[in-house]
N, C-alpha and C positions, 0 to 999 in steps of 0.2 A: 790682826787675829779676829778681832770682832767683825771686820767686813768680810773676811774669808768665810767666817762661820754663817754670817747672814746669806752670802752667796750660796753655800753649800745647802742651806735650808731652802733657798729659792728654787734649787734644782731638785731636792729631794722630796719637796712637798707634792709636786705633780706625780711623781713616780709612786709615792704612796697612795695618792688619792686613785690613780689608775689601778693600782694593785687591789685596793679595797673595793672599787667597782667591779673589777674582773671577778673577785672572789664572790660578791654579792649575786652577780649574774649566774655564776656557775652554782651557787647554793640554791637559788630559785628553780633553775632548770632541773637539777638533780632531785629537789624535793618535789617538783611537779610530776617527775616520773615515779618516784615513791608514791605520790598520791594515786596515780594510775594504776600501780600494782595492787595496792589494797583495794581500789574500787573493782579491779578485776577479779580479785578473790571472792567478792560477795556480788557479783553479777548474778550467778546463777540461783543461789538459795532463795532469794525474794521471789523469783519467777518460777519456783517448783510447782506451785498449784497450776499455773497456766502451761507449763511444759508438761505436766502429767496428763491434762486433757488433750493437748495438741499431739503428743507423741504416743498417747494411749499406753503409757507404762505406769508402774507404781513408784512409790517413794523409795524402795529399796533399789530399784533400778536407776533411779535419779541420784540416790546417795552413792552409787558405784562411780558415778562421773566425779564427785568430789574426791573419792579414794583414789582413782586414776590420777587426778591433778596432783593430790599430795605425794603419792607414790613416786611419779615422774619428778616432781620437784625435789623430793628428799634424795633420790639417786643421782640426780644431775647437778645438785647445788655445789658440792664439793669439786668435781670435774670442772664445772664451769668457772669456779674461781681461778683455777690454773689457766683456764682459756683467756679469761679476763686480763690476767697479768701479761699473757703472751701477746695477745693481738691488740690490747688497749681497751680501757673501760668504757670510753665514749661510744665508740662504734658498736661495741657489744651491748651497751644500753639501749642505743637507738634500735639495733635489730631486735632486742626483746620487745621493746614498745611495738614494733611493727608485727612481729610474730603473735604477741598476745592480742593485738587488735585484729589480726587476720583470723585468729581462731574464732572470735565472737562474730565478726562479720560473716564469715563462711557458715556459721551456724544459723544465723539469721536467714541466709540464703538458700541453705540445703535443708535444714529442718527435719532431720531424721535421727532416730535414737543411736544408731550406728556412728552417725557423724557426731553426735553429742560427745561420745566417748573419745573420738579422735580429737575434737575441739578442745576437751578438757585436757587431754595429754599435750597438745600443742601449748595451751595456757600454762600448763605445769612446767613445761620447758622453758618458757619465757619467765616465769616466776623465779626459776632458779638462777637468773642472771641478775636480778635487781640488787640484792643485798651486796654480792661481791663488787659489782660495778660501781653501785652508788658509794660505798664506803672506801673503795679504791680512789674515786675521784675526789671525795671530800678530804681523804687523807692527804692527798697530794696538793689540793687547792687551797686549802684554808690555813690561815695563820695560826700558830700554836696558842695564842692567847684568845682566840675566837672559837676554837674547835668544839668545846663543849656546847656553846649555843648553836653552832652549826649542826651538831648531831642532834640537839633538841628540836630544832626547826624541822630537819629531815624527818624524825619521828613523828612529830606532830602532823606533818603533811599526810603521812600514812594513816594515822588516826582520822584525819579529816576525810580521806577518800573512802574509808570504811564507812564512815558516818554517811557520806553522801549517796553511796550506791543504792540502798533500798528505795530512797525517794526518787533518784533519777530514773532507774529501770522501771519501777512500777508506775510512775508518773507518765512516762513515755508509752509504756504499754497500754495504760488506761485510755490515753488519747489517740495513738497511731499504731497500736497493735504490738504483739510479742516480737515479732520479726524487726520492727523498727527500733525497738528498745535494745535488741541484741546488736544490731547494726551500729546504733549510735554509741553504745559502751565500746564497741570494738574500734570506732574511728577516733575516739579520745587518744588512742595509743599513738597512731601516726601524727596526730595534731601536736603532740608534745615531742615526737621525735625529729619533726622538721626543724623547729627552732634550735633543738639541741645541736643537730648536724650543721646548721648554719652558723651557730656560735662556735662550734668546732673549727669550722674553716677560717674563722677570724682569730683563732687562738684560744681555746677555751682553757681555764685555769687547770682543770684536771687532766689535761694532756701535757701540761708543763711536767718538768723533772721533779722528783722528789727533792726535798729542800737540802738533803745531804748530798745529792748528786749535782753533776754539771753537764751540761750538753744535752741536745734533744734526744740522743739515743739512750740516755741513761736508764729509763725506766725499763726499757725491753732487756738492756744488758744486765740490770739488776735482778730482773725477774728470772732470766736465763741462769743467773749465777747461783740462784737459791735452788738446791736440789729439793725434789719432791719430800724426802724424808726430813729436810731441815724444818719444815713447818710443822710437822707432827710432833712437837714437843709437849712435855707435861703441862706446860702453861696453856698451850692451845687446846689440847684435849680436855683440860679441866674446864676451859671456857665453853666448850661444846656441852658438857655436862651441866654447867651453870645455866645456859640457855634452856636446856631441856628441863631442869627442875624449875626454873623461873616460869616457864610457859605452862608446865603442869600446874603450878599453883594458881596463877591468875587465869589460865583457862577454865579451871574448875570453878572459880567464883563467877567468871562472865557467862559460862554456859550452862551451869547448874544450879546457881544460887536461888533463882526464881523457883525452879521445881522444888528445892529443898525446903525453902521458906513456905511455900504454900502447903506442902504436904505434911511437914513435921512441926511448923510453928504456928500454925492458924493464921498466917498473914494472908490478907487478900491479894488477889493476883495483880491488881492495880498498885497497891502499896509496894509489893515485890518488885515491880518493874520500875517504879520510881526510885527504889534504892539502887538497882542495877544502873539505871540511868545516871544517878548520882555518881556511882562508882566509876563508870566510863567517862562522864564528863569532866570530872575532876582529875581522872588519870591524865587527860590531855593537858589540863592546866599544870599538873605536876611535872610533865614532861618539860614544859617551857621553863619552869622554875628550876628544874634539875640542870638545865643547860647553863644558866647563869651560875648555879653553884658549882658546877664541874670546871667552870673556867677559873674559879677562885681557890682552887685546892688540888693537891697532888694525891690526896689520900682517897681515891676513888673507891677502894675497896671498903673503907670505914663508912663512906656516904652510902654505898650500896647495902652493906650490912645493917647500919642503923636505920635506914629507911624502910628496908624489908622486915626488920624486927618489929617496927611500929605497925606496919601493915598486918603482921602475923598476929599481934596482939589484938588489933582491931576486929579482925576476922574471927578470932577465937572468941571474943566478946559476943559477936553476932550468933555465933554457934552455940555459946553457953548460956546466954541471958535472953530471955523473951522481951523484945523491944516493941515499943510502939511504933507507928508509921514514921514519926519525926525523928525519934532517936535513932531508928534504923537507917533512915536515909543519910543522917549526919555521920553515923558510924561507917557506913559503907562509902560515903562520899570522901571521908578523911582516909580511909584505906585506899581508895583509888588514888587519892592525891599522892600517897607516900609510895605507892606502887609505880607512879608515873615518874616521881623523883629520881628513881633508881636508873632509869633509861640511859641518859646521857653518860653517866658514870659507868654504866655497864659497857657501852660502845668505847669508852675511853680505856677500859681495861683490855678489851679486845686489841685495840690499836696499839697498846703497849706490848702486847704478847707477840705482835706480828714482826717478823724480821724485815729488814728494809727491802722494799720492792715486792713484797708478798702479801700486801694488805688484801688483795682481792681473793686469793686462795684461802687466807686464813678466815676471813669473813664468810666464805663459802663453806668452810668446814664447820665453824661453830654454828652457823644459821641451820645446819641440819638438825640441830636440837630441836628447833621449832617444828620441823616437819616430823620428827619422831614423836614428839610429845603431841602433836596434833592427831597422830595415829592412835596412840595407846591412851591418851588422857580420857577421851569420851567412853572408852570401853571400861576403864577403872571407876569413873564417877557413875556411869550408867548402872554398872554391877552393884555399886554402894546404894543406889536408890532401889534397885531391884530387890535388895535385901531387906528393905523396909527400915532403913537407917539413914534418914535425911541429915541428921547432925553429923554423920560421917563425912558427908561433902565437906563440911567446914573443916572438920578434923584433919582430913587428908590434905586439904589445901594448906593448913597451917604446918603440917609436917613437912611438905615440900618446900614452904617458905623457910622454915628453920634450917633445913638441909642447905638452902640457897644462901642463908645468912653465914653458915659455917664456911662455905667455899669462898664467899667474899672475903671473910676474915683470913682465910688461907692465903688469898691472893695478896692481900695487904701485908701479911707476914713475909711471904716471898719477896716482895718489893723491897721492904726493910732490910732482909738478908742480903739482897743484892747490892743495895746501896752500902750496907756496912762492909761487905767484901770488896766494893770497889774503892773505898776510902773516903776520906772527908770531902774531897773535891767533887765526887759524884753526888754526895749528899747535898752539897750546896747547889 
C-alpha cells in the first residue's frame, strides 16, 4: 500500500508541476495583454498638446476621439463576449492586440484628424475584446485555489500599463517625435500577440476545456449550448450595474479629486496630486492583497462590501474635514488600498454569476458598465464643479460607493439563499 502510494506520487508530481507551469505561463501572457490594453487606453491623452499642434485642431476635437473610442467599445463589448465564446478567447485576444496596435501604427503613419477618429474607433473595437477574452482564458486555465491571486495579478498588470503609458509615449515623443511615439505604442500589441499565439500552438491552458467538461470540443459545445437569453440573468445584470456604480465612484475620485481639493479646500496643487498618487499607488497594492484574500474565502460579497464601506468612510472624511497634506495623503492612500482590495472579489462574483461556457459573454456584458460610467461620470462630476460645489464631488462618490456596498451585500445574500436551497451538501 505504501509503495503504491509513493509510486502514485512519483507519477502525479510531474503532472502537477507541469500544470502549474502551464497556468503560470498563461497568466503572464494574459496579464501582458491586459497591460497593453490599459497602455493603449492612455496613449492619446498625454499626446494631446502635440496632436493639437500637429493636426491643427482644438481640444474639443481631440476629446471627440476619446468619445469615439468609448462609444465603440461600449457597443461592441457585449457582442464580442459572444464571439469570444464561439471562436475561442486566445485567437480573439491575439487579434485584438494586433488590431489595437495597427490603429496606433497607422495613426503615426497617416497623421490626419480624420484618421485619428478612424484609429480611435479601431482601438475601441480592440478594447472591447480584452475583458471577455482575458477572463474567459483565466476562468478556464487557473486552478480554483489560485483564481483570486490570478485575477489580482491580471488587474495589477492593467494598473501598471496605465501608469507606464504617459512616461513611455512622452519620452519617445521628446526624443524621436510624435510619429515614433504612436508607432512604438502600436508595436507593443503585436509584440505580445506573437508569444501568445506561439504558446497557443503548444497548448495554452486557456484553450483547454473548462474543468467540468471533457474533450477538446467541449468549450465550443458548451458555449453553443448556452442560449443568449440564458446569460441575461438577474445576477449578471446586477453585476453590470455593480461595475457601473463602482467605476462612477472611483472615477470621480481619480479624475476630479484634485480639482475639488484645490478649488474648495485650499489644498495646494502639489499636495492634491500627492494625495491622488497615494490613492492610485495603494490601489495597486490593494489589488494584490485582495487576490490573496479572495483565495481564502468564499464570501466575496462581504469582502467587497466591507472594503468599499471603508473606502466610503475615508472619502467622506476627506470631503468633510479639512486635512493637512500628510493626513490627506494618508487618508487618500488608505481609501485607495481598500478600493483596490475589492477588485479580485469583484471578478470572483462575476465568475460565479457566469453559466458554464459563457464566461466571455458574461464578462463582456458586465464590463459595459465601465464604458457607460466613463461616458456619464465626467458629465456628472463636471456639472457638480461648475455649480461651485467641490465638496459635492466627494459626496457623490460616497453615494455611489454606498450603493455599491448595498449591491455587494445583495449578492452575498443571494449566494446564501442558493446554498440554503441546495441543501447541506452544497453548503459544504
